Every structure is written in C-alpha cells, then in structure tokens.
C-alpha distance (Angstrom), angle and dihedral (degrees) to the residues before:
residue distance angle dihedral
M1 . . .
L2 3.78 . .
V3 3.79 95.8 .
F4 3.73 91.9 54.6
S5 3.72 95.7 42.1
A6 3.82 88.2 60.7
L7 3.73 88.8 69.9
F8 3.82 92.1 68.1
I9 3.80 107.5 30.1
G10 3.82 113.0 97.7
C11 3.71 145.3 99.6
S12 3.86 104.8 -101.3
D13 3.84 122.5 109.5
D14 3.77 89.0 -116.4
D15 3.76 90.8 56.4
I16 3.82 92.6 47.9
N17 3.83 89.5 49.5
N18 3.79 87.3 55.4
F19 3.88 87.8 73.0
D20 3.77 87.3 65.9
K21 3.81 88.3 66.3
T22 3.75 129.2 76.0
P23 3.82 122.5 -109.1
T24 3.70 88.6 -108.2
E25 3.78 93.3 53.6
R26 3.80 91.6 48.6
L27 3.80 90.4 50.7
E28 3.80 90.4 50.4
E29 3.82 90.9 48.8
A30 3.82 91.4 53.0
K31 3.78 93.1 45.5
S32 3.83 88.8 51.4
E33 3.77 91.0 49.4
M34 3.85 90.7 50.7
S35 3.79 90.7 46.1
K36 3.84 94.1 52.7
A37 3.77 91.1 46.4
L38 3.84 93.4 50.4
L39 3.80 93.5 49.2
S40 3.76 94.9 42.7
A41 3.87 99.3 72.5
K42 3.84 108.5 95.6
D43 3.85 92.8 -155.6
G44 3.82 97.5 29.2
W45 3.69 130.8 -117.4
K46 3.86 136.4 -58.6
M47 3.79 130.6 -152.2
I48 3.78 138.0 167.6
Y49 3.81 105.2 -140.8
F50 3.87 114.6 -153.6
T51 3.81 102.0 -174.2
D52 3.82 94.7 -175.4
N53 3.80 117.9 -4.8
N54 3.82 90.5 -162.9
Q55 3.82 92.1 71.3
F56 3.85 110.2 3.5
G57 3.69 140.1 48.5
G58 3.78 130.9 -131.6
Y59 3.87 127.0 -80.0
T60 3.78 121.7 -152.1
H61 3.80 116.2 -131.9
I62 3.86 124.3 -173.8
M63 3.80 114.4 -164.5
K64 3.76 135.8 179.1
F65 3.80 116.1 -162.4
E66 3.78 124.3 -153.9
A67 3.80 131.3 -159.3
D68 3.83 91.7 -117.9
G69 3.84 91.0 64.8
K70 3.73 97.5 -99.9
V71 3.87 124.5 127.6
K72 3.78 127.0 -164.9
M73 3.83 112.5 -149.7
I74 3.78 144.7 -177.3
S75 3.75 131.1 174.1
D76 3.84 141.5 -177.0
F77 3.90 91.6 -125.3
D78 3.85 86.6 118.5
N79 3.79 142.1 -29.8
T80 3.94 91.8 -79.8
S81 3.84 94.9 52.6
I82 3.71 96.0 63.6
T83 3.88 89.0 76.3
P84 3.92 107.1 92.8
S85 3.79 120.1 -111.5
I86 3.89 131.3 -176.8
S87 3.64 125.7 -134.1
D88 3.81 141.2 152.9
F89 3.77 131.4 -85.0
E90 3.78 135.6 -177.8
L91 3.76 136.2 -159.8
K92 3.85 110.3 -137.9
S93 3.73 134.4 -174.3
S94 3.80 107.9 -177.3
Y95 3.79 94.8 130.2
A96 3.84 101.3 -12.7
P97 3.78 133.6 0.2
A98 3.81 108.2 -84.0
L99 3.75 141.5 175.2
V100 3.88 111.6 -135.5
F101 3.76 125.8 -172.4
T102 3.78 97.0 -146.6
T103 3.89 100.9 -177.9
K104 3.75 130.6 44.5
N105 3.80 119.5 -73.3
K106 3.83 140.9 138.1
I107 3.85 90.9 -68.6
H108 3.86 89.0 65.2
L109 3.81 91.8 60.8
L110 3.87 85.4 78.8
S111 3.84 95.8 48.0
D112 3.86 99.1 43.1
S113 3.82 108.8 108.3
N114 3.88 89.0 -156.6
N115 3.80 88.7 59.4
S116 3.82 101.4 73.9
P117 3.75 130.7 154.6
G118 3.82 118.0 -116.7
A119 3.77 114.2 -42.6
Q120 3.79 94.0 -11.5
Q121 3.70 91.8 104.3
G122 3.84 115.5 179.0
A123 3.80 93.2 9.0
G124 3.85 99.5 90.9
Y125 3.81 120.1 -173.3
K126 3.87 94.2 -61.4
G127 3.79 91.1 -114.3
D128 3.81 129.7 158.3
F129 3.77 134.1 -149.9
E130 3.81 98.8 -161.4
F131 3.83 116.2 79.8
V132 3.80 122.1 -170.0
F133 3.76 114.2 -143.5
D134 3.72 115.7 -117.1
K135 3.89 111.0 167.3
I136 3.70 149.1 -49.3
D137 3.77 111.0 -114.9
E138 3.85 129.8 -148.8
K139 3.77 91.3 -89.9
G140 3.73 92.1 56.8
D141 3.86 93.0 -109.7
I142 3.88 114.0 144.3
H143 3.81 115.5 -132.5
F144 3.76 121.7 -151.7
R145 3.84 139.4 170.2
T146 3.82 123.1 -145.2
S147 3.74 111.9 -110.8
R148 3.81 95.3 -135.4
N149 3.80 105.2 43.1
N150 3.86 104.0 13.5
V151 3.90 91.6 -119.4
K152 3.81 115.8 168.2
I153 3.80 115.6 -119.2
V154 3.78 128.2 -179.1
F155 3.86 124.4 -159.5
Q156 3.76 112.7 -152.0
K157 3.83 123.5 -172.8
A158 3.76 111.4 -93.7
K159 3.77 126.4 -136.8
A160 3.81 125.4 -130.7
E161 3.79 90.7 -110.5
D162 3.75 93.4 55.1
W163 3.81 89.7 75.8
T164 3.75 92.9 59.4
S165 3.79 101.5 33.7
I166 3.76 101.5 52.2
D167 3.87 91.5 102.6
K168 3.83 86.5 66.8
N169 3.84 87.2 73.5
F170 3.84 88.7 72.8
K171 3.82 92.2 52.9
T172 3.78 88.9 51.5
E173 3.79 91.1 50.3
D174 3.88 91.0 51.5
A175 3.76 92.8 46.3
A176 3.77 97.6 46.6
L177 3.82 103.7 33.9
V178 3.83 114.2 6.7
G179 3.81 101.4 44.0
T180 3.78 128.4 -170.9
E181 3.72 127.3 -83.4
N182 3.78 89.8 -97.5
D183 3.78 95.4 55.3
P184 3.79 119.9 100.6
F185 3.83 113.2 -86.7
F186 3.81 104.5 -118.8
S187 3.85 125.3 73.0
V188 3.82 112.7 -148.6
M189 3.80 136.9 -173.5
E190 3.80 108.6 -151.9
I191 3.82 118.9 -165.3
K192 3.82 120.6 -162.3
E193 3.80 117.8 -169.9
G194 3.86 111.7 167.5
N195 3.80 106.4 -52.5
K196 3.84 93.5 -19.8
V197 3.80 121.3 100.4
K198 3.73 125.7 -174.8
S199 3.85 128.2 -178.8
Y200 3.79 128.4 -159.4
M201 3.78 123.2 -173.8
F202 3.84 112.2 -136.3
S203 3.77 139.2 -174.2
Y204 3.71 124.5 -147.3
N205 3.82 126.7 -142.1
K206 3.75 109.8 -156.1
Q207 3.80 96.3 -167.1
R208 3.77 92.4 57.3
R209 3.82 94.9 30.3
F210 3.77 88.7 -132.1
M211 3.77 136.6 135.1
D212 3.85 123.0 -145.8
L213 3.79 119.1 -162.2
S214 3.79 125.7 -151.3
L215 3.88 109.3 -132.7
P216 3.80 109.6 -159.3
D217 3.83 91.9 -164.9
P218 3.82 113.1 63.2
L219 3.80 88.1 -154.3
D220 3.80 92.9 54.3
T221 3.82 106.9 119.5
F222 3.78 92.7 -163.2
N223 3.92 112.5 126.2
D224 3.76 109.6 -97.1
G225 3.82 100.1 -162.3
Y226 3.79 136.8 50.7
G227 3.74 135.5 -177.5
I228 3.78 113.8 -135.9
G229 3.77 127.1 -138.6
L230 3.81 122.5 -168.8
K231 3.74 134.2 -138.0
D232 3.83 129.9 172.4
N233 3.86 93.2 -97.9
S234 3.83 105.8 12.0
I235 3.79 144.1 34.3
V236 3.81 127.5 -130.4
L237 3.89 123.5 -143.9
N238 3.75 118.8 -151.4
P239 3.00 118.0 -135.8
A240 3.78 95.7 34.9
V241 3.80 120.4 -119.5
K242 3.79 114.0 -108.2
V243 3.78 116.9 -134.3
G244 3.80 110.5 176.5
N245 3.80 103.8 -43.7
E246 3.79 92.9 -29.4
E247 3.74 129.2 95.3
L248 3.80 117.6 -142.9
S249 3.77 118.8 -166.2
E250 3.80 113.7 148.5
F251 3.80 118.6 72.8
F252 3.83 126.3 -161.7
Y253 3.81 129.4 -170.6
D254 3.83 113.2 -95.4
T255 3.78 112.3 -156.7
T256 3.76 93.5 -161.1
S257 3.80 97.5 55.4
K258 3.83 93.9 26.3
A259 3.72 89.6 -132.5
Y260 3.78 140.4 106.1
V261 3.74 106.2 -101.1
A262 3.86 136.9 -169.2
K263 3.87 110.5 -161.6
G264 3.73 129.1 -161.2
S265 3.84 135.4 165.6
Q266 3.79 94.0 -96.8
G267 3.82 99.2 41.3
Q268 3.77 147.0 -52.0
V269 3.71 147.1 -98.6
S270 3.78 124.6 -139.9
L271 3.74 133.3 -170.3
K272 3.82 113.1 -159.2
F273 3.73 147.2 146.6
T274 3.88 122.3 -107.2
D275 3.72 140.7 166.8
E276 3.83 93.6 -142.8
V277 3.75 121.9 105.6
S278 3.84 103.9 -131.5
D279 3.84 95.4 171.1
G280 3.66 122.7 31.9
S281 3.84 90.1 -176.7
A282 3.80 89.1 74.1
F283 3.78 86.6 72.3
E284 3.83 95.5 51.7
L285 3.84 88.7 130.9
G286 3.80 87.6 72.7
N287 3.81 89.3 55.2
T288 3.74 92.9 51.6
I289 3.85 90.6 50.5
L290 3.80 90.5 51.9
Q291 3.80 90.2 50.0
G292 3.76 90.6 56.5
E293 3.80 107.1 -91.6
K294 3.84 112.5 153.7
F295 3.83 110.3 -113.7
V296 3.81 124.3 -173.2
T297 3.71 118.6 171.2
T298 3.88 141.4 154.1
H299 3.70 134.5 -156.8
I300 3.81 113.3 -109.3
K301 3.82 111.2 -110.8
L302 3.73 94.2 -47.2
F303 3.85 99.7 -139.6
S304 3.79 101.6 21.2
G305 3.74 99.2 98.0
I306 3.78 93.5 -128.1
D307 3.70 91.6 108.4
G308 3.79 93.5 49.2
K309 3.80 90.8 54.7
G310 3.75 96.2 44.9
N311 3.79 103.6 37.7
T312 3.72 107.6 41.0
P313 2.99 125.3 -174.0
Y314 3.72 95.1 21.8
G315 3.76 99.9 40.2
K316 3.75 98.8 73.2
K317 3.76 119.9 144.7
T318 3.78 98.4 -88.4
V319 3.80 114.0 164.8
A320 3.79 103.4 35.8
D321 3.77 89.7 136.3
T322 3.83 88.1 70.4
R323 3.79 97.1 52.7
N324 3.81 95.7 99.8
I325 3.81 102.7 22.5
S326 3.79 116.2 155.7
N327 3.86 91.5 -104.1
G328 3.83 89.0 63.3
T329 3.69 131.8 -98.8
I330 3.87 117.4 -40.2
S331 3.80 109.1 -126.9
R332 3.81 98.7 175.4
I333 3.77 143.6 5.6
F334 3.74 119.6 -149.3
L335 3.83 122.2 -163.7
M336 3.77 113.0 -162.3
F337 3.84 122.4 -174.9
N338 3.84 127.7 177.8
I339 3.83 95.6 4.1
T340 3.77 127.7 146.0
E341 3.70 119.5 -114.1
N342 3.75 122.2 167.6
N343 3.79 90.2 -12.8
E344 3.73 91.0 -54.8
I345 3.83 132.1 107.4
V346 3.83 107.5 -121.4
H347 3.84 140.0 171.0
K348 3.80 120.1 -146.9
I349 3.77 149.2 159.7
D350 3.78 116.3 -133.2
Y351 3.79 117.3 -157.8
I352 3.78 108.1 -162.6
F353 3.78 119.7 -163.3
S354 3.75 133.1 -163.9
G355 3.72 108.4 -73.9
N356 3.88 88.2 36.9
A357 3.83 96.1 -90.6
V358 3.92 108.0 155.1
I359 3.73 132.7 -153.8
S360 3.84 113.3 -168.8
H361 3.77 126.7 -158.0
Y362 3.82 112.5 -162.0
V363 3.82 116.1 -153.4
D364 3.78 144.6 175.6
I365 3.77 118.2 -129.4
V366 3.79 129.5 -141.6
R367 3.86 133.2 173.6
G368 3.76 123.7 -91.9
E369 3.79 132.6 -178.7
N370 3.83 119.1 -58.4
N371 3.83 93.6 15.9
A372 3.85 89.9 -58.4
V373 3.79 113.9 163.1
I374 3.82 113.0 -136.0
L375 3.83 114.1 -153.5
K376 3.84 115.8 -152.6
H377 3.81 123.6 -165.9
K378 3.73 117.3 -104.0
K379 3.84 108.0 157.0
W380 3.72 143.9 -37.4
S381 3.82 123.5 -122.8
T382 3.79 90.6 -127.5
S383 3.75 138.5 30.4
S384 3.79 113.3 -60.9
L385 3.84 86.5 -128.8
L386 3.74 88.1 71.7
I387 3.83 93.9 55.4
T388 3.75 104.7 99.2
E389 3.86 124.6 -145.2
S390 3.83 89.4 -110.2
L391 3.82 94.2 52.5
R392 3.76 90.4 48.1
K393 3.76 90.2 52.1
L394 3.76 88.4 56.4
D395 3.80 93.2 43.0
N396 3.72 91.9 50.7
H397 3.76 88.9 63.2
M398 3.81 88.7 57.5
L399 3.79 92.7 47.4
D400 3.79 94.3 50.1
P401 3.83 107.6 164.4
K402 3.79 90.8 -127.9
G403 3.80 95.0 47.4
L404 3.78 139.8 -118.7
L405 3.83 126.1 -71.0
F406 3.79 114.7 -140.7
K407 3.81 118.3 -160.0
R408 3.80 123.5 -175.1
E409 3.85 107.1 -145.3
N410 3.75 126.8 -150.5
Y411 3.81 96.8 -117.6
N412 3.77 142.7 50.3
V413 3.83 136.3 -141.9
V414 3.85 124.8 -144.2
Y415 3.78 93.0 -34.2
P416 3.87 123.4 68.3
F417 3.83 94.9 -121.0
P418 3.81 121.4 93.0
I419 3.82 120.2 -100.5
V420 3.73 116.9 -103.6
T421 3.84 119.4 -155.6
L422 3.84 118.7 -147.2
K423 3.88 122.6 -168.3
A424 3.78 132.4 167.4
V425 3.72 111.9 -120.5
S426 3.90 94.7 -138.4
S427 3.90 89.2 61.3
L428 3.81 101.3 49.5
S429 3.76 91.7 120.0
S430 3.82 89.5 69.3
R431 3.83 134.9 45.1
K432 3.76 91.1 -140.3
T433 3.77 118.5 111.4
A434 3.85 95.0 26.7
F435 3.76 114.4 144.6
A436 3.77 128.2 -149.8
L437 3.83 110.2 -152.3
S438 3.80 132.5 -165.6
N439 3.82 140.3 176.6
Y440 3.81 89.1 62.5
D441 3.79 106.6 170.9
S442 3.78 122.9 154.2
T443 3.75 91.1 -163.5
A444 3.82 95.0 51.6
Q445 3.81 114.9 135.2
N446 3.77 118.9 -108.0
C-alpha cells in the first residue's frame, strides 16, 4: 500500500537498514511506534474529522488511550456526545498498521447508516472507525488515513481543558453561522484581495455542518461549498478559501467588523450577517413564480422543532404568536401560485388548522426588487369578521408591502423536495419571521 510504504522510503541509514528486516518486522515496528505515541499523551489526543468536505463538516473528537485497550472519548457531534464514554480499541497490522475502534463510541456516530442527517436516510455521515497509520511529524502529531475513503486525519495532543470546554464549540457555531433572531437575515462571505472585494451569500445547514454559497455567475470557478469544523473560539473551513496564492481556513471573531475573519498577507475573508441584498439571482425562484411557474409548498410542522434543526439559520421559530389563536392551532401553511381553480389561474395562501379547517387568502402577485414577489389582497374565502387579529398579524408578514424573497436551498429535511426559504423584505434586519418551506413541487397536482 502506498500510504504504508511511505513510512520506510527515505535516504537515512536507519531507513536503509529497514530493508534488512522482513515486512512483518517492519509492520510490528510501525505498530509499536504508533502505540507508544497514542499512549504518550497525558491528556489524550484531539482531531477534527471531516468525513467528506463536499457535503459534511468536521466533528471534533477527544480521546485518551490506555494500555489495557480502553479509550475514553467525547465529541461535539451533538449535546449528548460531550459526555465521556469508554470503549475498546485495537492496533492491527494485517496489511498496514492501523488503529481500529472495535466497540461502539462517539466515533461510530459518523459511520452508523441509521444516523443520517435530514432526508438522507440510510446514508449516514460517511465516517470510518479504522484509521491507517501514516506518520508522526516533527511536531509530534500523528497522521492517519481512513481505511474506507482514504481521508486524511491528524491527531494533535489535547490539553486538559479541552475535555471540559468542548461545549463552547456550539456557542462558536451559533455566533459565527447561525446567529440570533436579532441578527440581520443574510449570511455573507466577503473576500478582499488587494482592492477587489467579492461577496457571496451563503446558507448554513446545522445538521450537516455545511455551508452552501450562491454563485451569481455560472462561470465563477470559486468553490461553492465548505465543511465547517468548530473550536472554542474559531471555526475552520474545509477546503480552505484561496486568496491570491494563500489558503485561509481558520476564522476568529473580529470586534471591529463584528465578523469572523481569516487574515492573510494578501487579503482576508469575512463571514458576517447583513440586511443588504448583494445578489438578486439567489432569489431566482421568485422570478419563475412571477413568470407563471406553478408553485405549491407547505411549511414543515410549524412548531415541531424539526425545521429549526434542519434549516438553520432560516428555520427559527417564527410564528409562535399564532400557536393558540382563537381559530385553533395552525398546523400547516400552503402557498400556491399559478394553480388552476374553477378554470382560472389563481394565487393563494391556505392556513390549515388542527381538524383540517382551512382559511384561504386569495392574492394577486407583482414584481418587487431583487425578484421579490409582492402579494396583494384580493379576497378571503370566509367572512373577514372571522379573521382574528392573530391570524392577520401572521398574514401581514406574507403580504409585506415590499414583497417576499424565495430562496431554493441545496438540501432537504424529512421530505424529498428541497427546502425553500421565505423572508419578507421589510424585516431583513432581523431573522425573526423567516419561514422554512418544504414539499416544493412545480408539477404538483391542483
């Protein structure tokens, strides 16, 4: 195996003397070197494991290995995995020296096919629990490659405080990528190289720990997706962002710009929140609706929490004030544009209550700025006297005078159709009243 052969190819006398040994002896020597290194770290080892940076982020694991074959481990996979658990490991050398986690622990959360993000049922996080030993570098870091997908992994010595501060990773994630309800709505990556400045809107999927960028120019060769790794005071992007001939990957909070910034000698990259629309093409879905494309969508279980988990930062709880309105509890909201009803093309919002009672608001649609869709009142399906103040408050968000922005995301949750984000233009200074929509299907039956 090429990875393993790199351990023994070199020009030193020691390397040359290795050829006097049998392959088995060299394997055992490498395994012994790996074992001594793993057991030598007083506070254990730390790694950020990016299983596939084309679709997933990185997950921090902290591990303490013992001579009796036990390993204590925590990870930042979720809030439950920060509690230590103990399992077994083995050092094997059948074809190359390898570290194998033989019984269940935090590392297996990434390889369990039943543990899948969103609608990716059965796919898991593409993780592995067998790491092939590569080398120990001059800093003492241990380099591995995963057995299944040949992904590079680096173990670095942990500090005592790493075991108790790992929960800070989640706070960093929220501050840098999720935001609060009072932060501006849009997330933007801004790249400065000399006098040139480029801005890309992005959405962040918390379940997959992955950032998707909107590229306004189809010919733009800039990378449009990044896995995110978390630390207690910074975030790591994988792959790194290239500025000039430098690669910038670690972002720290900058109090002056109120952004997370990675700085280099040739420029810098910032991640920040803004209420400015830098790229109207990100809302092309609104344009297709205005041009007559059929659009049928429903809000995912309005108060279940599943949208908040899957669609961060857009899936915040947004209409809690309508939970117990006098009409009953709203269970779903349907938006329907360019559908046929009684031989007529109509546009409407259906508010569906527990018990399946429906109140429909029929509207006309006109174009706003940046492909916003402005909904104008036409008629209600019932007497206006039955429209409560709470329902009107929710409906007013939909009939924002500056319109609604519709953004088709690059992921789904529970259902197979992609998520669509909806936001009123007048409230872009806040993340409140943002909707995450699913069941988008332009071919849906009327």
